[in-house]
KEPA-211468 format. One record per residue (C-alpha): residue in one letter; x, y, z; residue number from 1. Coordinates in nm, 2 decimals, m for minus. Last residue first. Layout:
BEGIN
   r     east    north       up     k
   A        X        Y        Z   NUM
...
END
This chain:
BEGIN
   r     east    north       up     k
   X    m0.71     8.30    12.03   653
   X    m0.65     8.05    12.31   652
   X    m0.29     8.12    12.35   651
   X    m0.09     8.12    12.04   650
   X    m0.19     8.25    11.69   649
   X    m0.23     7.93    11.51   648
   X    m0.35     7.99    11.15   647
   X    m0.01     7.97    10.98   646
   X    m0.14     7.76    10.69   645
   X     0.12     7.48    10.70   644
   X     0.11     7.27    10.38   643
   X     0.43     7.38    10.20   642
   X     0.61     7.08    10.32   641
   X     0.62     7.24    10.66   640
   X     0.41     7.56    10.67   639
   X     0.47     7.63    11.04   638
   X     0.11     7.63    11.14   637
   X     0.04     7.78    11.48   636
   X     0.08     7.68    11.83   635
   X     0.31     7.85    12.08   634
   X     0.03     7.96    12.32   633
   X     0.06     7.67    12.55   632
   X     0.40     7.51    12.55   631
   X     0.36     7.12    12.52   630
   X     0.61     7.07    12.24   629
   X     0.36     7.17    11.98   628
   X     0.08     7.40    12.11   627
   X    m0.14     7.31    12.41   626
   X    m0.51     7.26    12.39   625
   X    m0.43     6.91    12.26   624
   X    m0.48     6.71    11.94   623
   X    m0.34     6.37    11.84   622
   X    m0.39     6.29    11.47   621
   X    m0.41     5.93    11.34   620
   X    m0.35     5.88    10.97   619
   X    m0.54     5.58    10.82   618
   X    m0.39     5.47    10.49   617
   X    m0.63     5.51    10.20   616
   X    m0.36     5.62     9.96   615
   X    m0.04     5.45    10.04   614
   X     0.20     5.60    10.29   613
   X     0.49     5.83    10.30   612
   X     0.68     6.01    10.58   611
   X     0.50     5.99    10.91   610
   X     0.25     5.75    11.05   609
   X     0.12     5.89    11.28   608
   X     0.05     6.24    11.39   607
   X     0.15     6.46    11.69   606
   X     0.06     6.80    11.86   605
   X    m0.23     6.88    11.63   604
   X    m0.41     7.18    11.78   603
   X    m0.79     7.18    11.86   602
   X    m0.81     7.14    12.24   601
   X    m0.95     6.87    12.46   600
   X    m0.75     6.71    12.74   599
   X    m0.58     6.49    12.48   598
   X    m0.80     6.44    12.18   597
   X    m0.75     6.15    11.93   596
   X    m0.85     6.22    11.58   595
   X    m0.88     5.97    11.30   594
   X    m0.81     6.04    10.93   593
   X    m0.83     5.83    10.62   592
   X    m0.59     5.94    10.35   591
   X    m0.65     6.03     9.99   590
   X    m0.46     6.36     9.97   589
   X    m0.78     6.56    10.01   588
   X    m0.84     6.36    10.33   587
   X    m0.50     6.47    10.46   586
   X    m0.56     6.84    10.39   585
   X    m0.91     6.84    10.54   584
   X    m0.79     6.67    10.86   583
   X    m0.50     6.91    10.90   582
   X    m0.73     7.21    10.86   581
   X    m0.99     7.08    11.11   580
   X    m0.73     6.99    11.36   579
   X    m0.57     7.33    11.36   578
   X    m0.21     7.28    11.26   577
   X     0.07     7.26    11.51   576
   X     0.21     6.94    11.37   575
   X     0.06     6.89    11.02   574
   X     0.38     6.76    10.86   573
   X     0.26     6.65    10.52   572
   X     0.23     6.28    10.44   571
   X     0.40     6.20    10.11   570
   X     0.18     5.97     9.89   569
   X     0.28     5.62     9.78   568
   X     0.08     5.49     9.48   567
   X    m0.05     5.13     9.51   566
   X     0.17     4.85     9.38   565
   X     0.48     4.89     9.15   564
   X     0.28     4.72     8.87   563
   X     0.47     4.61     8.56   562
   X     0.40     4.74     8.20   561
   X     0.55     4.49     7.96   560
   X     0.68     4.60     7.62   559
   X     0.73     4.34     7.34   558
   X     0.99     4.39     7.07   557
   X     1.00     4.15     6.77   556
   X     1.32     3.94     6.72   555
   X     1.14     3.62     6.64   554
   X     0.80     3.68     6.50   553
   X     0.47     3.81     6.63   552
   X     0.10     3.78     6.54   551
   X    m0.15     3.91     6.79   550
   X    m0.31     3.68     7.05   549
   X    m0.17     3.86     7.35   548
   X    m0.15     4.24     7.31   547
   X     0.14     4.41     7.14   546
   X     0.22     4.58     7.39   545
   X     0.16     4.42     7.73   544
   X    m0.05     4.52     8.04   543
   X    m0.05     4.51     8.42   542
   X     0.22     4.25     8.46   541
   X     0.29     4.16     8.83   540
   X     0.58     4.29     9.04   539
   X     0.36     4.49     9.28   538
   X     0.01     4.36     9.32   537
   X    m0.25     4.48     9.07   536
   X    m0.55     4.67     9.20   535
   X    m0.42     5.00     9.34   534
   X    m0.17     5.02     9.06   533
   X     0.16     5.20     9.02   532
   X     0.33     5.19     8.69   531
   X     0.66     5.05     8.58   530
   X     0.80     5.00     8.22   529
   X     0.97     4.69     8.10   528
   X     1.14     4.58     7.77   527
   X     1.14     4.23     7.62   526
   X     1.29     4.12     7.28   525
   X     1.13     3.80     7.15   524
   X     1.30     3.48     7.06   523
   X     1.02     3.26     7.19   522
   X     1.22     3.18     7.51   521
   X     1.24     3.55     7.56   520
   X     0.86     3.58     7.59   519
   X     0.81     3.31     7.85   518
   X     1.12     3.42     8.05   517
   X     0.99     3.79     8.06   516
   X     0.65     3.67     8.18   515
   X     0.80     3.46     8.46   514
   X     1.02     3.74     8.56   513
   X     0.74     3.99     8.56   512
   X     0.50     3.77     8.76   511
   X     0.20     3.69     8.55   510
   X    m0.12     3.90     8.54   509
   X    m0.09     3.99     8.17   508
   X     0.13     3.72     8.00   507
   X    m0.09     3.67     7.69   506
   X     0.11     3.46     7.43   505
   X     0.19     3.61     7.09   504
   X     0.06     3.39     6.81   503
   X     0.33     3.29     6.56   502
   X     0.49     3.44     6.25   501
   X     0.63     3.25     5.95   500
   X     0.99     3.14     5.86   499
   X     1.04     3.05     5.50   498
   X     1.15     2.71     5.35   497
   X     1.24     2.79     4.99   496
   X     1.18     2.52     4.73   495
   X     1.35     2.55     4.39   494
   X     1.18     2.35     4.11   493
   X     1.37     2.25     3.80   492
   X     1.45     2.45     3.48   491
   X     1.75     2.61     3.64   490
   X     1.87     2.26     3.75   489
   X     2.06     2.29     4.07   488
   X     2.39     2.13     4.17   487
   X     2.46     2.17     4.54   486
   X     2.64     2.48     4.69   485
   X     2.34     2.59     4.89   484
   X     2.09     2.30     4.94   483
   X     1.86     2.20     4.66   482
   X     1.61     2.26     4.83   481
   X     1.65     2.57     5.04   480
   X     1.67     2.65     5.41   479
   X     1.55     2.91     5.67   478
   X     1.46     3.19     5.44   477
   X     1.33     3.49     5.65   476
   X     0.97     3.60     5.61   475
   X     0.90     3.60     5.98   474
   X     1.20     3.68     6.19   473
   X     1.45     3.39     6.27   472
   X     1.50     3.19     6.59   471
   X     1.14     3.11     6.70   470
   X     1.05     2.96     6.37   469
   X     0.71     2.84     6.24   468
   X     0.72     2.69     5.89   467
   X     0.60     2.82     5.55   466
   X     0.69     2.65     5.22   465
   X     0.78     2.87     4.92   464
   X     0.80     2.79     4.55   463
   X     1.04     2.90     4.28   462
   X     1.01     2.77     3.92   461
   X     1.20     3.03     3.72   460
   X     1.56     3.00     3.81   459
   X     1.78     3.22     3.58   458
   X     2.04     3.35     3.82   457
   X     1.85     3.68     3.84   456
   X     1.54     3.48     3.93   455
   X     1.74     3.33     4.22   454
   X     1.84     3.67     4.35   453
   X     1.49     3.81     4.32   452
   X     1.34     3.51     4.51   451
   X     1.60     3.54     4.79   450
   X     1.53     3.92     4.82   449
   X     1.15     3.85     4.84   448
   X     1.19     3.56     5.09   447
   X     1.41     3.77     5.32   446
   X     1.77     3.66     5.34   445
   X     1.90     3.42     5.60   444
   X     1.96     3.13     5.35   443
   X     2.01     3.27     5.00   442
   X     2.32     3.06     4.92   441
   X     2.32     3.01     4.54   440
   X     2.28     2.66     4.40   439
   X     2.57     2.57     4.18   438
   X     2.46     2.55     3.82   437
   X     2.29     2.30     3.58   436
   X     2.13     2.46     3.27   435
   X     2.47     2.62     3.18   434
   X     2.48     2.98     3.07   433
   X     2.21     3.19     2.92   432
   X     2.37     3.16     2.58   431
   X     2.25     3.37     2.28   430
   X     2.10     3.21     1.98   429
   X     2.21     3.31     1.63   428
   X     2.00     3.30     1.32   427
   X     2.20     3.32     1.00   426
   X     2.02     3.50     0.72   425
   X     2.12     3.44     0.36   424
   X     2.29     3.73     0.17   423
   X     2.52     3.49    m0.01   422
   X     2.38     3.13    m0.03   421
   X     2.45     2.89     0.25   420
   X     2.69     2.61     0.32   419
   X     2.70     2.46     0.67   418
   X     3.05     2.53     0.81   417
   X     2.89     2.63     1.15   416
   X     2.53     2.54     1.17   415
   X     2.24     2.70     0.99   414
   X     2.13     2.81     1.25   413
   X     2.39     2.92     1.50   412
   X     2.43     2.83     1.86   411
   X     2.59     2.96     2.18   410
   X     2.65     3.33     2.10   409
   X     2.75     3.53     2.40   408
   X     2.52     3.68     2.67   407
   X     2.59     3.41     2.92   406
   X     2.93     3.24     2.88   405
   X     2.96     2.96     2.64   404
   X     3.07     2.60     2.72   403
   X     2.78     2.45     2.93   402
   X     2.52     2.62     2.72   401
   X     2.15     2.68     2.78   400
   X     1.96     2.86     2.51   399
   X     1.82     3.21     2.47   398
   X     1.48     3.28     2.31   397
   X     1.39     3.55     2.06   396
   X     1.67     3.44     1.82   395
   X     1.91     3.71     1.70   394
   X     1.92     3.76     1.32   393
   X     2.25     3.80     1.13   392
   X     2.29     3.86     0.76   391
   X     2.55     3.70     0.54   390
   X     2.81     3.83     0.29   389
   X     3.11     3.68     0.48   388
   X     3.21     4.03     0.60   387
   X     2.86     4.07     0.73   386
   X     2.89     3.74     0.92   385
   X     3.21     3.86     1.09   384
   X     3.07     4.20     1.17   383
   X     2.75     4.06     1.31   382
   X     2.95     3.81     1.52   381
   X     3.16     4.10     1.67   380
   X     2.85     4.30     1.75   379
   X     2.65     4.01     1.91   378
   X     2.94     3.88     2.12   377
   X     3.14     3.58     2.02   376
   X     3.15     3.23     2.17   375
   X     3.01     3.07     1.86   374
   X     3.09     3.28     1.55   373
   X     3.22     3.00     1.34   372
   X     3.17     3.12     0.98   371
   X     2.88     2.97     0.78   370
   X     3.03     2.82     0.46   369
   X     2.95     3.00     0.14   368
   X     2.74     2.86    m0.15   367
   X     2.80     2.98    m0.51   366
   X     3.06     2.71    m0.57   365
   X     2.86     2.41    m0.46   364
   X     2.54     2.33    m0.66   363
   X     2.53     2.60    m0.92   362
   X     2.91     2.67    m0.93   361
   X     3.00     2.30    m0.95   360
   X     2.74     2.24    m1.21   359
   X     2.87     2.53    m1.41   358
   X     3.22     2.41    m1.38   357
   X     3.13     2.05    m1.47   356
   X     2.92     2.17    m1.77   355
   X     3.21     2.38    m1.89   354
   X     3.45     2.09    m1.86   353
   X     3.21     1.86    m2.04   352
   X     3.18     2.12    m2.32   351
   X     3.56     2.14    m2.34   350
   X     3.60     1.76    m2.35   349
   X     3.34     1.73    m2.62   348
   X     3.51     1.99    m2.83   347
   X     3.84     1.82    m2.79   346
   X     3.69     1.48    m2.87   345
   X     3.54     1.62    m3.19   344
   X     3.87     1.78    m3.28   343
   X     4.07     1.45    m3.21   342
   X     3.85     1.21    m3.41   341
   X     4.05     1.26    m3.73   340
   X     4.36     1.16    m3.54   339
   X     4.26     0.79    m3.56   338
   X     4.29     0.61    m3.23   337
   X     4.58     0.37    m3.13   336
   X     4.71     0.63    m2.88   335
   X     4.94     0.77    m3.14   334
   X     5.01     0.49    m3.40   333
   X     4.64     0.44    m3.47   332
   X     4.37     0.18    m3.40   331
   X     4.01     0.25    m3.49   330
   X     4.01     0.07    m3.83   329
   X     4.17    m0.24    m3.67   328
   X     3.88    m0.30    m3.42   327
   X     3.98    m0.23    m3.06   326
   X     4.05    m0.52    m2.81   325
   X     4.42    m0.51    m2.89   324
   X     4.43    m0.15    m2.78   323
   X     4.40    m0.27    m2.42   322
   X     4.74    m0.43    m2.44   321
   X     4.90    m0.09    m2.48   320
   X     4.76     0.01    m2.15   319
   X     4.96    m0.27    m1.98   318
   X     4.73    m0.49    m1.77   317
   X     4.58    m0.47    m1.43   316
   X     4.30    m0.72    m1.36   315
   X     4.04    m0.58    m1.12   314
   X     4.09    m0.67    m0.75   313
   X     3.99    m0.97    m0.54   312
   X     4.13    m1.21    m0.79   311
   X     4.41    m1.31    m0.55   310
   X     4.32    m1.22    m0.19   309
   X     4.38    m0.88    m0.05   308
   X     4.51    m0.88     0.31   307
   X     4.48    m0.56     0.53   306
   X     4.73    m0.59     0.81   305
   X     4.62    m0.56     1.18   304
   X     4.84    m0.36     1.40   303
   X     4.56    m0.13     1.54   302
   X     4.36    m0.44     1.63   301
   X     4.01    m0.57     1.55   300
   X     3.88    m0.29     1.33   299
   X     3.50    m0.34     1.30   298
   X     3.41    m0.55     0.99   297
   X     3.23    m0.35     0.73   296
   X     2.87    m0.29     0.81   295
   X     2.60    m0.49     0.65   294
   X     2.46    m0.48     0.30   293
   X     2.60    m0.83     0.21   292
   X     2.74    m0.99     0.53   291
   X     3.11    m1.00     0.54   290
   X     3.27    m1.34     0.53   289
   X     3.12    m1.68     0.60   288
   X     3.21    m1.70     0.96   287
   X     3.35    m1.95     1.21   286
   X     3.55    m2.13     0.94   285
   X     3.82    m1.86     0.96   284
   X     3.89    m1.94     1.32   283
   X     3.76    m1.71     1.58   282
   X     4.02    m1.57     1.83   281
   X     4.02    m1.22     1.70   280
   X     3.64    m1.21     1.71   279
   X     3.65    m1.30     2.08   278
   X     3.89    m1.02     2.17   277
   X     3.68    m0.78     1.96   276
   X     3.36    m0.88     2.14   275
   X     3.53    m0.85     2.49   274
   X     3.65    m0.50     2.41   273
   X     3.31    m0.41     2.28   272
   X     3.16    m0.52     2.61   271
   X     3.39    m0.28     2.80   270
   X     3.29     0.01     2.57   269
   X     2.92    m0.08     2.60   268
   X     2.91    m0.03     2.97   267
   X     2.97    m0.20     3.31   266
   X     3.01    m0.54     3.15   265
   X     2.75    m0.76     3.32   264
   X     2.78    m0.93     3.66   263
   X     2.64    m0.63     3.86   262
   X     2.34    m0.62     3.63   261
   X     2.20    m0.94     3.79   260
   X     2.00    m1.11     3.52   259
   X     2.32    m1.18     3.33   258
   X     2.25    m1.10     2.96   257
   X     2.59    m0.95     2.86   256
   X     2.79    m1.23     3.01   255
   X     2.57    m1.50     2.86   254
   X     2.59    m1.36     2.51   253
   X     2.97    m1.31     2.50   252
   X     3.02    m1.65     2.66   251
   X     2.84    m1.83     2.38   250
   X     3.08    m1.64     2.14   249
   X     3.38    m1.77     2.33   248
   X     3.23    m2.12     2.33   247
   X     3.22    m2.13     1.95   246
   X     2.88    m2.18     1.78   245
   X     2.89    m2.54     1.65   244
   X     2.54    m2.64     1.75   243
   X     2.27    m2.38     1.68   242
   X     1.99    m2.37     1.95   241
   X     2.20    m2.50     2.24   240
   X     2.50    m2.31     2.09   239
   X     2.32    m1.98     2.15   238
   X     2.37    m2.03     2.53   237
   X     2.04    m1.98     2.72   236
   X     1.92    m1.65     2.85   235
   X     1.85    m1.70     3.22   234
   X     1.49    m1.73     3.34   233
   X     1.30    m1.53     3.61   232
   X     1.31    m1.17     3.52   231
   X     1.35    m1.20     3.15   230
   X     1.09    m1.48     3.15   229
   X     0.83    m1.26     3.32   228
   X     0.89    m0.99     3.06   227
   X     0.80    m1.24     2.79   226
   X     0.48    m1.34     2.97   225
   X     0.39    m0.97     3.02   224
   X     0.45    m0.89     2.65   223
   X     0.19    m1.15     2.56   222
   X     0.19    m1.47     2.36   221
   X     0.54    m1.57     2.45   220
   X     0.90    m1.57     2.34   219
   X     1.23    m1.55     2.53   218
   X     1.57    m1.62     2.36   217
   X     1.48    m1.43     2.04   216
   X     1.51    m1.61     1.71   215
   X     1.75    m1.64     1.41   214
   X     2.01    m1.82     1.63   213
   X     2.33    m1.60     1.60   212
   X     2.16    m1.27     1.51   211
   X     1.90    m1.32     1.79   210
   X     2.17    m1.40     2.05   209
   X     2.35    m1.09     1.94   208
   X     2.03    m0.88     1.99   207
   X     1.98    m1.03     2.33   206
   X     2.34    m0.93     2.42   205
   X     2.28    m0.58     2.28   204
   X     1.97    m0.55     2.50   203
   X     2.17    m0.65     2.81   202
   X     2.45    m0.40     2.72   201
   X     2.19    m0.12     2.69   200
   X     2.06    m0.22     3.04   199
   X     2.42    m0.20     3.16   198
   X     2.45     0.16     3.06   197
   X     2.17     0.26     3.30   196
   X     1.80     0.18     3.35   195
   X     1.56     0.17     3.63   194
   X     1.18     0.08     3.61   193
   X     1.22    m0.14     3.92   192
   X     1.11    m0.49     3.81   191
   X     1.09    m0.46     3.44   190
   X     1.38    m0.22     3.39   189
   X     1.58    m0.43     3.64   188
   X     1.51    m0.74     3.44   187
   X     1.66    m0.60     3.12   186
   X     1.41    m0.53     2.84   185
   X     1.50    m0.66     2.49   184
   X     1.19    m0.88     2.40   183
   X     0.96    m0.65     2.59   182
   X     1.05    m0.34     2.39   181
   X     0.76    m0.25     2.17   180
   X     0.49    m0.42     2.37   179
   X     0.61    m0.28     2.69   178
   X     0.58     0.08     2.56   177
   X     0.23     0.03     2.43   176
   X     0.11    m0.18     2.73   175
   X     0.18     0.09     2.98   174
   X     0.40    m0.01     3.27   173
   X     0.71     0.18     3.17   172
   X     0.54     0.52     3.19   171
   X     0.37     0.73     2.93   170
   X     0.56     1.05     2.90   169
   X     0.88     0.96     3.08   168
   X     0.92     0.64     2.88   167
   X     0.85     0.84     2.56   166
   X     1.13     1.09     2.63   165
   X     1.36     0.82     2.74   164
   X     1.30     0.62     2.42   163
   X     1.40     0.92     2.22   162
   X     1.75     0.94     2.37   161
   X     1.92     0.78     2.08   160
   X     1.68     0.69     1.80   159
   X     1.92     0.54     1.55   158
   X     2.23     0.32     1.55   157
   X     2.44     0.31     1.23   156
   X     2.63     0.02     1.06   155
   X     2.82     0.11     0.75   154
   X     2.84    m0.10     0.43   153
   X     2.79     0.17     0.16   152
   X     2.42     0.08     0.12   151
   X     2.37     0.15     0.48   150
   X     2.27    m0.10     0.75   149
   X     2.05     0.06     1.01   148
   X     2.02    m0.06     1.37   147
   X     1.71     0.08     1.54   146
   X     1.47    m0.20     1.42   145
   X     1.73    m0.46     1.54   144
   X     1.68    m0.35     1.90   143
   X     1.84    m0.12     2.15   142
   X     1.57     0.09     2.32   141
   X     1.71     0.25     2.64   140
   X     1.98     0.45     2.45   139
   X     2.17     0.58     2.76   138
   X     2.36     0.91     2.76   137
   X     2.64     1.02     2.99   136
   X     2.88     1.11     2.71   135
   X     3.09     0.80     2.77   134
   X     2.77     0.60     2.75   133
   X     2.69     0.76     2.41   132
   X     3.03     0.68     2.27   131
   X     3.00     0.32     2.40   130
   X     2.66     0.29     2.24   129
   X     2.80     0.38     1.90   128
   X     3.10     0.15     1.94   127
   X     2.86    m0.12     2.07   126
   X     2.67    m0.10     1.74   125
   X     3.00    m0.10     1.55   124
   X     3.09    m0.43     1.72   123
   X     2.74    m0.60     1.69   122
   X     2.76    m0.60     1.31   121
   X     3.10    m0.77     1.26   120
   X     3.02    m0.99     1.56   119
   X     2.72    m1.13     1.38   118
   X     2.92    m1.18     1.06   117
   X     3.19    m1.37     1.26   116
   X     2.93    m1.59     1.43   115
   X     2.74    m1.68     1.10   114
   X     2.41    m1.50     1.07   113
   X     2.05    m1.61     1.12   112
   X     1.72    m1.60     0.92   111
   X     1.87    m1.43     0.62   110
   X     1.58    m1.22     0.48   109
   X     1.39    m1.16     0.81   108
   X     1.72    m1.11     0.98   107
   X     1.83    m0.86     0.72   106
   X     1.50    m0.66     0.75   105
   X     1.55    m0.66     1.13   104
   X     1.90    m0.53     1.09   103
   X     1.74    m0.23     0.91   102
   X     1.77    m0.15     0.55   101
   X     1.95     0.09     0.31   100
   X     1.95     0.46     0.26    99
   X     2.04     0.66     0.58    98
   X     1.90     1.01     0.58    97
   X     2.07     1.20     0.87    96
   X     1.81     1.35     1.10    95
   X     1.55     1.62     1.12    94
   X     1.33     1.61     1.43    93
   X     0.97     1.73     1.43    92
   X     0.70     1.86     1.66    91
   X     0.40     1.94     1.44    90
   X     0.16     2.19     1.60    89
   X     0.18     2.44     1.31    88
   X     0.56     2.42     1.31    87
   X     0.78     2.29     1.59    86
   X     1.15     2.24     1.56    85
   X     1.46     2.01     1.57    84
   X     1.77     2.01     1.35    83
   X     2.06     1.80     1.23    82
   X     2.06     1.48     1.43    81
   X     2.32     1.23     1.32    80
   X     2.26     0.86     1.30    79
   X     2.53     0.71     1.52    78
   X     2.80     0.48     1.38    77
   X     3.03     0.76     1.26    76
   X     3.01     0.93     1.59    75
   X     2.92     1.29     1.69    74
   X     2.69     1.31     1.99    73
   X     2.61     1.68     2.03    72
   X     2.28     1.64     1.84    71
   X     2.19     1.36     2.08    70
   X     2.19     1.61     2.37    69
   X     1.98     1.86     2.18    68
   X     1.73     1.59     2.09    67
   X     1.71     1.49     2.45    66
   X     1.63     1.84     2.55    65
   X     1.37     1.88     2.28    64
   X     1.20     1.55     2.37    63
   X     1.19     1.65     2.74    62
   X     1.02     1.98     2.65    61
   X     0.78     1.80     2.41    60
   X     0.69     1.54     2.67    59
   X     0.62     1.79     2.94    58
   X     0.42     2.01     2.69    57
   X     0.19     1.71     2.60    56
   X     0.01     1.81     2.28    55
   X     0.29     1.67     2.06    54
   X     0.24     1.33     2.21    53
   X    m0.12     1.29     2.10    52
   X    m0.03     1.46     1.77    51
   X     0.22     1.19     1.67    50
   X     0.57     1.32     1.66    49
   X     0.72     1.39     1.31    48
   X     1.06     1.23     1.22    47
   X     1.22     1.39     0.92    46
   X     1.49     1.20     0.73    45
   X     1.72     1.40     0.51    44
   X     1.79     1.49     0.15    43
   X     2.01     1.79     0.07    42
   X     1.97     2.13    m0.08    41
   X     2.11     2.33     0.21    40
   X     1.82     2.58     0.23    39
   X     1.55     2.36     0.07    38
   X     1.62     2.07     0.30    37
   X     1.43     1.79     0.13    36
   X     1.22     1.54     0.33    35
   X     1.18     1.16     0.35    34
   X     0.92     1.10     0.62    33
   X     0.91     0.91     0.95    32
   X     0.60     0.90     1.16    31
   X     0.62     0.92     1.53    30
   X     0.58     0.75     1.87    29
   X     0.41     0.42     1.81    28
   X     0.57     0.37     1.47    27
   X     0.52     0.49     1.11    26
   X     0.75     0.44     0.81    25
   X     0.84     0.58     0.47    24
   X     0.61     0.88     0.41    23
   X     0.72     1.08     0.11    22
   X     0.84     1.43     0.00    21
   X     0.81     1.66     0.30    20
   X     0.97     1.99     0.21    19
   X     1.19     2.11     0.50    18
   X     1.26     2.49     0.49    17
   X     0.96     2.71     0.53    16
   X     0.93     2.59     0.89    15
   X     0.79     2.26     0.77    14
   X     0.70     2.24     0.40    13
   X     0.39     2.05     0.28    12
   X     0.39     1.79     0.00    11
   X     0.32     1.49     0.22    10
   X     0.20     1.63     0.56     9
   X    m0.17     1.55     0.48     8
   X    m0.11     1.18     0.44     7
   X    m0.40     1.06     0.22     6
   X    m0.18     0.84     0.01     5
   X     0.19     0.86     0.11     4
   X     0.19     0.51     0.26     3
   X     0.13     0.35    m0.08     2
   X     0.00     0.00     0.00     1
END
């Protein structure tokens, strides 16, 4: 069936650059098209995500990040990634176009391969995986469908990193993912959902078994039954299925497919070393020579010598002997051709040369390579591109870069050394620094200052969690996650733990020392003022500011008003006063007065108590007809303390 029929993308152009020519394959995640790059005039493969995945922003973001990582992976056995973009809702990835067939196609056609042929294919696969592992990447979906065999005899591994994006989007337990990978899943992927370089090694071991035997080691009616076998059953030696497979090749399979990952090679590089060692030890009879359409044999040793067997190259004969094959009428003494043909041959040669030059100019010569402006500032890059006859446009969004300082150019599109026409526009993207940076120390700052500092560093997802603190004022950052100095993803979440206020206790009526201790234990600053009170005993708290129940935080000031007891009033010296004047004065000052007469009379000769007393204290006055000191006629107020009125005139008035 023609896959291009009724496909709305065929014939359209993505981002005004990639013209979709034909649909070639479709899978659970994307559809693959052959496309033509109108800018660089080249054919490439364009993988377009299914709409259901393209609508998920989390998946799209992870897919873009993985595509960027894969694009940095440069290796002859890895399918190169050229570009990634989004146009009219279509999320796409432009990759190297690899004409040929997949390893799955070869196995369908051949059934199984000889040991040497199988090792010649698995070696470059492991070389590609090893380069990825060294760069910190894991493939996660190693299988024959992702191994491409080019027409020129190279082996290339495709879909690096894309399995991780799909895995994150739909989870390892969903049937769709499990169905596509169950035959190559390592036990730890099935049991715990974890994967590392050793899971790729496991899948490569399963694939080697399949090449040697023509079938997978674990089969079943459902993905679950296959997964169960991976977890509970060892992969058998290939020689049990195909007698005659050398023991060292058997060992390659069983080592890579150990159910416990601790006993496998740690990464594809280590496994490749074992494969090359085993291949070196194989006798010539162990293989049938290179597989047609497959990769050339991987180099076994730097000191190997290329041996060309007799008859392997074209016969080389003296040029004069070639003339013997020409008819007599076309032979001549100079080059064995009649000189009459020389003018026509010369014209043809000139025309051919002109066509070659014109073709070179049209397809190659008129194009200019994009200068390397990565790491330059905008002004410097604009000058360099202008001198090269190109225009510069700065992209709206900046990109992360581990190598280029913020504000400088991190990426160019088209890429450096890509060939473009004069006056074409080169889009440059400025660096915003690395995505992973050291977490700044904002502990002790206010939440607003901490947020501003983090946003200035490029963090965008900042959340706050409140917690009561009696050591730091409300609004102070107590801790951060990640911790200061740890690695922090500027696209990840930053959590600030912030101190919040608490209810101020009510200490009115408490003893002042008890009240002070209660408040200071909460981190509050306490100050005291004194005030007399007829109702509150001395030493107890009359009032507090702020009042109990209001919100406070560590370091706040609280003022306590403490009672000094009832007010003390000075008792005037009323000796010698007329009793009625003394009694009036004392009552006006708040005292109670009692009068004791001695032989009658109206002059105060003595009073008690003296000095100071609380209001309401009873003052007793002793009166006598005699003046102070017992001398009659010497009475009269003396104005002590300003209260004497001088009414006594001595004698009996």
